[in-house]
N, C-alpha and C positions, 0 to 999 in steps of 0.2 A: 413360487409360481410367478411368472412375469405379470406385471400390471398392464392391462390393455390401455393404450394411449390413443383413444379415438374420440374424446369428447372435448368440446369447447365450452367453458363456463364463463358467462359474462357477468361482471360485477358492475352494475349501473352507477352512473355518476351520483345519484342521490344517496347511494349507500356508501360509496368510497370517499367522495369529496369532503363531506363534513368531518369524517374521522381523520382523514389525511390532513385537513386544515388545522384541526385541534392538536393533533399529535401525529407527525408523519410515520413514525414507527408503528403506531396503532393501525394506521391504514395499511401498512405492509403486512401486519399480522392478519388483517382481514383477508388479504390475498393468500397468505399462508394457509388459512383455513379452507379457502375455496379450492386451492390446488392440492390439498392433502391426498386426494384419491388418485393422483397421477395425471390430472387434467391440465390442459393449457387454459390459462385464464386470459380473458380480454377485459381491459379496463375501459370504462366510459369516462373520458377526460375531455368532454366537449369535442373540438375538432380533431383531437388525437384519440385514437382507440388502440393503444399498444397491446400486443400479445405478450404475456409474461410467462417465461419458461423456467421451470425449476428442476425437471427430471434430467438426470445425467444423459440419458439416451437422446433427449431432444437437444441438449446442449452440444453433444457430440456431432449431431447433424449440422448445426449452425457453425460451430467453431472448427470442425475438422473435415466433415464429409463434403460440405458445400460452402466453404468460407467466402469465396468470391461473390456470393450472392447476398452477403450480409455485411454491409460496409459501416465504418465508424464515421458517421456523419449525423448532423442534426443534434438532437437532445444530448446534453453533456459535452459532446465533442466540440460543438461550436464555441461555448464559453471557455472550455479548456484550451482550445487552440489559441485563443487570445493570450494565454499565459505561457504555453510551452511550444507553440508552433504547430505545424501540421501533424495531425494524429491519424490520418486516413491510411497511410502506407500506399498512396496511389502513384508514387514515382520512385525511380531508382535511388535518389538521394536519401529518402526515408529508410529504405532497406539497407543502404550502405551505413547509415548512422546506426541502425540496429546491429549490424555486423561489428562495428567498432565497439559498441557497448558490450557485446558478447565477448570480444577479445579482452576487454578490460576486466571483466568480472568472471572469467571462466575458471576452471579448477586450478590449472598451473599458476595463473595470475593471483588467485586467492591465497594459495600457499606461499607465494612470494611476498605478499604484504601482510600476512596474518600477524606477524610480530609487531609491525608498525601500527596496525589497527588496534591490537591489544594494548600496546603502550600508550597510544593516544587516548583510548577509553580510560585507562588507569589514571592518566594525567587529568582528564576531565573530572573524574570522580574525586581526585585530590582537591580540585577547585570547589566542588560541591561540598566537600567535607567542611570547609571553612564556613560556608553559609548555614550548615546544619549543626554547627557546634552548640553544645549546651542544650540539645533537645529542641532547637528552633525548628518549627515546621517548614518544609520546603514545598513548593508547588511542582509536583511531578509533571504536570501538563506543560510546564515551561522548562523545567530543568532537564527532563529526559531528551526533548528535542535539542537542547544545547549540547548534550553529550554526542548526540547523533551528528550534529553539524561539525563537531571537531573531527569525528571519525571519517565522515565522507570528504571533508576538506583535505585531510591529510592524505587519504588514499586516492581520491579521484581527481582532486584539483591541485594538490601539492602546493608549491609556492606561488601559484597563480593568484591566490586570494588570501588575504590576511584573516586572522581569527575574528577581529571585530567586524570586518565586512561579511564574513560568512554568517555571523550571528544576525546581522542586519538583513542579509539576503534571506536566510531561513525564516526570520520573523515576518518579513514582507510576504513571502510565499504562503505562510500560514494565514495571514490576514486576507490575502487574495482568495485562498481556498474557502475560508469562511464566508467571504463576501459573495461567492458564487452560489451559495445555498438557496437564496430566494428564486433564482432562475432555474436551478435544478429541480425545485419542488413545484415549479409552474411552467412545464415545458411547452404549454400552448401559447405562452406570451411571446410575440415576435421579438427578435433580437434588437430591432430598431426602437422599440418602445422603452422609455425609461422605467427603471424598476428599482426597488429598494436595494441599497448598498452598492449600486453601480459606481457612485463617486468614490466610495471606499476602495472598491476594486481598482479603479483607475489610478488612485493615489499609490496603492501598493504596487501596481504594475510599473508605475514611473520609478519607484524605488528599485525594483528588480532590474529594470533596464539601465538605470543610472549606475548600478554596480556591474552588471554583466557586460555591457558594451565596451567600457574601457578595458576590461580584461581581454576581450576578444581583439580589440584594436591594437593593444600592446603586443599580443601574441602574433598578430599578422605583421606588425612592424618588425618584430624580432626575426620573424621568418624571412621577410624581404631582405633584411640586412645580413643575416647569417646563413641563409639557405634553409633547407628542410629542417624543421624543429625536431630535436631528438628526444624531447621529454616523453614521459609515460602518462602524463595527465590527459584528461579527456580532450582539452582544447588542442594540444599538440597532436594527438592521434587524429582528430578530425581534420586538422590542417594538412596532414600527410595523406589523408584518404582520397581516393578517386573512384568514381563509378566505373563500370566496365567500358563505357563510352568516353571516359576521360573527364567527366564533370567534376568540379571541385565545389566545396561548400562555400557559400557566400558569408558575408559578415552576419546576416540575419540567421542563416543556417547554424553557424557556430554558436551564436547566442542561444538559439533554441536547443541545440544539443547539450550545452552546458546546463541551462536552466531545467531542461527536461530531466536530465539525469539527477541533478541535485534534488528536484522535486520528488522523483520516484524513490530516491534513496533516503529521503528524510521523512516524508509524510507518513508512510506506512510504519516505519520503525519507531518514530517519535510517539505516535498514537499508541501502538502496541506496548511500548515500554512504560507509558504512563498508566495504562490499564492493568498491566500484569501484576502490580503490587496489590491492587484491590482483589484480583482473582486469587493470588496466593494467600492473602489473609482470609478469604472466604472458603478456601480449600486447604486447611492445615495439613492434611495428609500429603497433598501434592507438595506443599511448601517444605515439609520435612524431608521428602525425597530429594528436592533440589538442594537444600542445605547440606544434606549428607553427601550428595555427589560432589558438590563444589568443595566441601571440606576435604573429601578424600582425594580429589584430583588436584586442586589448587592449593589446599592448605591455607596458610596465612597470606599467600600471594607473594608478589603480584601475579596477576594473570598474564600468561604469555600465549603466543600463537600456538605453541605445542600443546597447550592444555585444551584448546577449543574442540578438536575432533573427539576428545575423550569425554566431553560433557554431553553424552547421548541423551539422557533424560531431560536435561535442560533444553536441548534442541527440540525435543518432543513437546515441551511446554510452549515453546515459541510457535510451533506449528498449530497446536490446539488453540492458542490465543487467536490466531488468524482464522481458525474455523469458526469459533464463537463470534468473533468480531472481524469479519472479512473487510479489509479496507475499501475495496471496490464493491460496495453492496449491490450495485446495479451496473450492468454492462449493456447499454443500448446498441442496437444495430438497425440501419435502414435496409429494407428489402428491395433489391434491384429488380428481381423477376418473380413472377408467381411461383410458388413452391408448395410442397406438402410436408408438414412436420407431424410425425406421429398420427397420421391419418387426418390431420386438420389442414385444410387449404389456407394459405396465407397469401395476401395480395401484394403485388409490386407497389412500392411507394409507402407501404405501411411500416410500422415500427415494431421491432422485437426487443424485449427487455429480458436479458438473462439475469437471474438474481442469485449470486452466490449465497446471500443471506438466507434465502429460502431453501436452496439446494442443501446447505449445511444443516438444515433442520428437518430433513426428511427422515421420518422414524424408521422406514424400512431400509434406508441406506446407512443411517447413523443411529443405532439403537440408543434410546434414552438421550436424544439429541441435545437437550438443554443442560446436560451434566458435563462439567469440565473434566475430561479424561485424557491425559496425554498418552496413555497406553494405546489409544487408537492409532498411534503413529509409530509403534515399535518396529524398528527396521527388520524386514524379513518375516514378520509375523503373518499368520494365515489371514487375519482380518485385513491387513494391508494388501496382500497379494490378491485377495478375492474382491476387493472394493473396485467399483467401476472407476476407470481412470479419469472420468470427468465428474466425479463426485466431490472433488476438492478443487475449489476454484479461486483460492486466495491470490494466486499468481496468474490468473487468467488461464487461457488454453489456446491451442491451435497456433497459427502463424504469428499471432500478436501476443503470445504468452510473454509475461514479464521475464526478462533475462537476468533479473537481480535476485532470484530466489536464494541462491547459495550465499550471496553477499548479505542479504537480510539475516539469514540464519547465523552466519558468522558474527555479524555485528550485534544481534540480539543476545546471543549466548555470551559474548564478551561483556556486554553491559550488565546482564544479570549476575554473571560470575564476579565481576569486579566489585559490585555492590555487596553481594551476600558473603563474599570472602572477608568482608570487613565490618558489615552491619547486619542487623536484623530490622529491615524496614517495616514500619507499621503505620497504619492509617491514623491521621490525627482526628478524623471524623469519618463516619460511614460514607460510602460512595455507592450511588445507584448502579446496579448492574445493567440498567437499561441504557443503551448508547444514544448518542445524538446523531441524527442523519445530516450529512453535508456532502461535500465532495467525497469524503471518506467517513467511515464510522468513527466516532470519538467519544470520550467521556461526556456525559450530560452535565456533570458538575466538576469543578477542579478536584484533582486527586492530590491531597495534601499529606505528606509523609513526615514521619519522625524517624531519623536514622539512629538506632541504638547501637553504639559500638560494641563489637564482640570483645569479650575478655581476651587478654594477651595470649592465654593458653588455648583459646578455642580453635 
């Protein structure tokens, strides 16, 4: 029976703020309880009183039925734009940049670089093996992002950036992401007011720019000297791109395009690949199926591009990882004009917050929602066919949906397969299943792994 969506539940400041201040996730769980009946929740946050949506039907209205009324401005987007450039999609250059991204990571392109990606991941695991020799614990929260940097550098930036510079760029972006957290958790604080970790963010941003701008400037100089660049990397593609009215990307646009793609391609995968080992250890039945599939498809390795499409269950594990730990746990939008969502009037100038974290925990949409179950994503199954198309939001939805879904899955499957074809990773100490809130969800404590080599006959 359909749930009636016609109530607005208000969570006052005195109830929400103390819990949110002590533990942000605890505050979000209060909203989860308030919205469990299908209601829209309004939070009392002083001058801000955002509406929080979790129902797929409400999200469809905002993201697909009336997306032009809900814009990416204000909370989250303002600090994020300082790092990756314009996020609003308000001009033709933004949409041309998105089109270039799509061309770079579409189906045919993915098939073309699958072998290179797999080989790069295998090489990065070789490096990791030396650091894990003799049972020495490794910090997966640091090592998994390094593997991801190798993969995205090889595939998306090619020879434009060296491995050491890619590591520095990735580490600086992680620092910048963490430094944004205080502002994200205090949206009522004006951008002009100094706030904790602002200096840390500024230093990290300077490092990012110190790496990115020389790459862009060299690419522009090469293009001026040799004509239109023929490379397949993202900077060359952006240099060749033109909008319908003939506009070209500026130096800053090129920097933003490169940094934005690198950020999107590393933040989600790095966090998911750190957390997946804790999830597998806590779900031995799931781990056994992954080990069996990788052993059957890959054997002793090495992993190749041809193996990746056959690792179907491993891909489902990656999808379920992002259901439990959606990287974009909140997706705010500013309301341009008065509207009605599920029978609830919303006013122009207000703030809407879509929450994949809450949507992915709706019991009537995801039965037993806190259980890790990759079979929820079995291709062609009835449960997948009948699920609301806006019930799974790890890659966003509507016109601004992430174009990198297939790239993430290819990369994640390659990393899992490359490791479990050679090792049985196990936790050096227990890891909390409760994530940390920041720009993305992440482990609340370091994930330290011991890599036990497989016997030669395994």
